[in-house]
C-alpha positions as CSV (number, residue, x, y, z in Angstrom):
1,X,269.4,184.7,-97.0
2,X,268.5,187.0,-100.0
3,X,265.2,189.0,-100.2
4,X,264.3,186.6,-103.4
5,X,264.9,183.5,-100.8
6,X,262.9,185.0,-98.2
7,X,260.0,185.5,-100.5
8,X,260.4,182.4,-101.9
9,X,260.2,180.9,-97.8
10,X,257.0,183.0,-97.1
11,X,255.5,182.1,-100.4
12,X,256.1,178.3,-99.5
13,X,254.8,178.6,-95.8
14,X,251.4,180.5,-96.8
15,X,250.8,177.9,-99.7
16,X,251.3,175.0,-97.0
17,X,248.7,176.9,-95.1
18,X,246.1,177.0,-97.4
19,X,246.6,174.3,-99.7
20,X,243.7,172.2,-98.6
21,X,241.8,175.1,-97.4
22,X,240.7,177.1,-100.7
23,X,237.7,176.8,-103.0
24,X,238.7,174.8,-106.1
25,X,237.1,173.0,-108.8
26,X,237.3,169.6,-107.2
27,X,236.1,171.2,-104.1
28,X,233.5,173.9,-104.7
29,X,232.0,173.9,-101.6
30,X,233.5,173.7,-98.2
31,X,232.0,174.4,-94.6
32,X,232.6,178.2,-93.5
33,X,236.3,178.5,-91.4
34,X,235.7,178.4,-87.6
35,X,237.8,181.1,-86.1
36,X,241.1,179.0,-85.9
37,X,241.3,178.7,-89.4
38,X,240.4,182.2,-90.2
39,X,243.5,183.2,-87.9
40,X,245.6,180.6,-90.2
41,X,244.1,182.0,-93.4
42,X,244.9,185.5,-92.3
43,X,248.8,184.4,-91.6
44,X,248.7,183.2,-95.1
45,X,247.7,186.3,-96.2
46,X,250.4,188.5,-94.5
47,X,252.8,185.8,-95.7
48,X,251.7,186.5,-99.5
49,X,252.1,190.1,-98.8
50,X,255.8,190.1,-97.7
51,X,256.0,188.0,-101.1
52,X,254.5,190.9,-103.2
53,X,256.8,193.6,-101.2
54,X,259.7,191.7,-103.1
55,X,257.7,190.4,-106.1
56,X,254.7,192.8,-107.0
57,X,254.0,191.5,-110.0
58,X,253.5,187.7,-108.5
59,X,250.3,186.7,-110.5
60,X,250.1,183.5,-108.7
61,X,250.7,185.0,-105.2
62,X,247.5,187.3,-106.2
63,X,245.5,184.3,-107.4
64,X,246.2,182.8,-104.1
65,X,245.4,185.8,-101.9
66,X,242.2,186.0,-103.9
67,X,241.4,182.5,-103.1
68,X,241.9,182.7,-99.7
69,X,239.6,186.0,-99.6
70,X,236.9,184.1,-101.4
71,X,237.6,181.2,-98.0
72,X,237.0,184.3,-95.8
73,X,234.1,185.4,-97.4
74,X,235.3,188.6,-98.7
75,X,233.8,188.5,-102.2
76,X,235.1,192.2,-103.4
77,X,238.5,192.0,-102.1
78,X,239.0,188.4,-103.4
79,X,237.6,189.9,-107.2
80,X,240.1,192.8,-106.7
81,X,242.9,190.6,-106.2
82,X,241.9,188.4,-109.2
83,X,241.5,191.1,-111.3
84,X,244.8,192.1,-110.8
85,X,246.4,188.6,-111.1
86,X,244.4,188.7,-114.6
87,X,245.9,192.0,-115.6
88,X,249.3,190.6,-115.3
89,X,248.6,187.0,-116.8
90,X,245.8,187.2,-119.0
91,X,246.6,184.2,-120.8
92,X,246.4,181.9,-117.5
93,X,243.3,180.1,-117.8
94,X,242.7,179.6,-114.2
95,X,243.1,183.0,-113.5
96,X,240.4,184.1,-116.4
97,X,237.9,181.3,-115.2
98,X,238.6,182.7,-111.4
99,X,238.0,186.1,-112.3
100,X,234.7,185.6,-114.5
101,X,233.3,183.3,-111.9
102,X,234.1,185.8,-109.1
103,X,232.7,189.0,-110.9
104,X,229.3,187.0,-111.9
105,X,229.1,186.2,-108.1
106,X,229.5,189.7,-107.4
107,X,226.9,190.4,-110.5
108,X,229.3,192.3,-112.5
109,X,228.9,190.2,-115.4
110,X,230.2,192.9,-117.5
111,X,233.7,192.6,-116.0
112,X,233.4,189.0,-116.2
113,X,233.4,189.2,-119.7
């Protein structure tokens, strides 16, 4: 298996873990994750990190990492990942919207603008 294939497999596995567990516009409120879900989400973060080792400019991986950190309640880390995704792909509307919302949530309106 090539590095690219391994990264794709890690990405797919991580997405399968988080697909119903992250905050999105159609489900803006979710119960706080319990210990088992937190463990699963941390596993997804490890898989996403593996992807970034092979594809360091993968803005969609960074976007998902931001959403997982947001779900885990780590707002500052979530914003940091979203900001990195924005710097790579500022024309992607989901990245722009989420970065602005996260900045506002942190009281950093200037960064959100």
